[in-house]
N, C-alpha and C positions, 0 to 999 in steps of 0.2 A: 504493500500500502503506499503509495506516493505523498509524500509530507505537503496538506497544503501552504504550508508557510515557505515554501520553497518553490511557489510558484511564479516562475519568470515570464510574465507578460510581456513586459518592455524596459526599454534603456532605465529610465526613475528606479524602477523596481527591483532589476538586477545591482544597479547604484547601490542601494539600502540592504541587502540580503548582503552584497560582499563586505561593505562597510561594517556591517552588524560584526558579520564571521569575523573579521580581522581585530575589531574593540575588540569582541569575546575572547576570542585568541591571546592577544596581549595581555591581556586584563589575570588570564591562567596560564602567565609566564614562559608562553610561547613563542619564541624568537620569528615571527613572519617574515624579517624583511628577507630576501634572498630570492632564488627562481623555484622554482616548484614545475614539475613534469604533471602534464593531466591526462593521461589515457585515454584516447578517444576509444570509444566501444559502439558496436552494432551500428556501423558505418560513418559514424562522429569521428572529424579529425582530431589527432592529438594537438596540444596546446601546450608551449613555455607560457606563464607567468612571472611574472617578476615586480614583485613587492619593494619599494627604496620607503624609507623617510624621506620627509619632506620638511628642511628649517624654514619656516615663514618669520617674515620681521615680526614682531608685536604689532600690535595695533596700536597707537595712542592716542 
């Protein structure tokens, strides 16, 4: 059974789920920075996902 919370139907939903995943992993002590291979299954392509930390200037 597929999780309805992971139903990605558009780019904003994809960004929301991806952000939640990265935040949760970071809060649980997982080093998410780096490269991740995502193996394609059932005819889907393989993906290479790269996560980097972005240092932004503080808002004054």
